[in-house]
Phi, psi and omega in degrees: 000136188249346186210141183215138176226157171233136178292141175301133183265322187228130172256162179230152178298129183307326180281357183271173175211176188306322183300338181290335177296321177289319175299315180295321179296314182296320183289323183293320186204085189295333181273356181293139185280100175288320184228161170230130183253134180278130179224185178302334183249022180110201184268132178242130182287145172247102183296161177301320182297316176296312178301315178301315177306310187289325175301309185296324179294316174296319177305315182296322173298315178303315181298309183304327182278001176099011176294128175249154177312133181096342181291145183266140177229120181285155179217118176231110178196155170291166179298123184193165182304318183301337175295318177295321185290316180291319181300310177293330178294312179305315179295318180298325180280000179091004185274171179245121178270139177238093184292143173239121184292141180296343179272354178301142174281159178310320183293325183287325177300310181307310182296312181301317175300313184292308186293326178284338185079017185291132179246005181221141176215140171262136181228140193304303189211192182296326181292318181292325174301316180292327181295312181293315176308312186299320180296314187291331180286336187247349184284135170283331180295326190244016186292338176259008183257121181270114181241123176271125183248125182249126174282140183270065173202178188251358185245165175084200189288145173279155004273140178217188188291325181291315179296325174299312176299321182296317182300333187269009188291340177272356177279128184287160179298315184299323178289321174297310175310317178302314180286322182295315182278001187289329179271150173236190187298339187269350182272162186287132173258331188204141172255108177249118188277138175289175186294333176080024184292337181249018184150199177294141180305145177255140181272109178289120175271104180263121192267168173304320180296321180294315181293312184292313184288317178299321178301302185290335178281315176306313183289324176292337183272331185228048186296331180295330184274303192266339187246013181295155180303130174062034182296134182215142177217150176258131181261120170225008170283147182299128182278000173282342178261159184296316184308313177303312180293321172300321183290325176296322177293321179294320178297311184302314183293328182279337188087014175288141175282125182247124167251164182240138176248133185278346181197153180299330178299336180277349187307307183299318183295312180295327176301322184285330176268331175280321179055069180288158175259341173210154181230152171248121182209174179263160181302328186294338179295318184287325181290323176297314177298316177302316185289324177297320177292326176288317182298323181290333178276337186295151177077007177220182183287349178282345178303315177296321181295310179297324177297320178295314178299318172299320178290325177296320179303312184292314180298321183292314178290329175298322179293318178296325178289323175293322175297320175300328184264006176082019184251021179164180183254010176102185179302135174284170183308311181293323174293318177297323171298317180292320178296320183298315179297322180285335176294336178265332192250326192240316191291331174303321178293321177293322177291336173293336175296332173267011181109342180093349183243356185287127176253328180225152176219140173252130180243133182208182176077017176157168185288135175269130178303126181304330179297318181294318178302310181295322184297307185291324178298315180296329181273003176104010177234110180285117178260124182254110177283141179228176181212141174175174177225178174304319183290349176244025178049048183076213194302131170251345172220155180199144162284158180235164176302330178271336183228106184223127173230114179299138182091344175264165178253012173097195180254164179301145171293158177307140184072018183233143179232131178248125180237139175257120180286170181306327182270003176098354180292142180278126177242148188227129171230141179155187189295339182267347187293127186294171183284326180153179183269131185300129180048039184213067182304317183298314181293327179295319186292322181290334187274355179239146171219130186048035180084354180262141173283131182275111181287327187087356177262150177261145181202180177219147177244132182272175182303335181261013179082011174281132180263136175237121177284128185252341182174193182223141182279157181266133180270131178266120187302328185293315190252343192058025168278185187231137168240150183293134178282000000 
């Protein structure tokens, strides 16, 4: 099979943009907790009405400072609630957000600030402010650029979020609306720069339509995951990357409550207190949780029980997967009975490591070991593998609760077509595919063929439209073209 598509499920008005999703969510239920913030006394809900109010206040501050629709604003911060607040404030002010990854080198940071044209930047704390300020003071590329740096908290020296909001008190609601509604689905919402491993980072132009259409269609595609009653998730993926931000927009549209983890060390404790119903993670997280469960059982009589329960989980899920592929009738009576025993004795303890309420997890950014996928599914947590890149606004394919094949990355998301070229390269067309590389027509032209984005990955489609990634093509440094690995 060379091509597979999934029909678009939800359309949006061409004149709308991603900010309309927040306005609609707030209008539907102002008191609903869109976010939860961790403090000394636990988690505090942030209702939609409060979030929208704070977003508008910050947006007015940006407008008061001279931001015009289409202006770029850099953001450098770890994953935290303020990232979501600033992101939407930039969009409400009509601006274009430019994430700077915390792992960027000073040279990469300088290039991103220069190439994006940003004259404003948000920085997480004093350390990040000093880092950006130091680059601005010593850069030859930026020597004539006045860049205002705002710290992403409400205390201490200005400018910070509180002082920025105060500065916008004289901006009228009508002026805010003029800025907010200036963009439509085709306009750029964010410039997300690549890692720059083969040269200067390239800025992916992610549009309002990319974020908004992917959000509403992902929710319609995975309602059991994102739109379940009292759905909650902890965000610990880097918000400087597209997948986490796209997921936040989808959660907002669905009404799922999002909490943020500031560091990996906080993950075990925060899972226990926040109690998410679904997670977005990379493969190593699942491997780590499985290893931790085995470690807790090691050195005691429980080790043997855990090993037996683990084997039963893998066998049970494998039998289910074989049945989905037409290779059997599913788990037999004896295996079902054995699985049921462990589901009462062992698997709840494993699920407790993830907070006790997780039913689904979405895995991306690399291949998930089939053994881990089968282990978690057999233990009652369905791990749905997906596939995507920055240029596709995160997932362009995903497994679903009803349609899952372990080892594959699923079927196309709604409004998406996957094509496998003659040489095996995976090509993508659809609602998530970016507009192009900012101010780089040559790179944009090389990235597309017949209207499809060239991912550089190799893959195969089975007769039911499930995609499996099989390898990576080699990039030739001279031409930035691709050769089969």
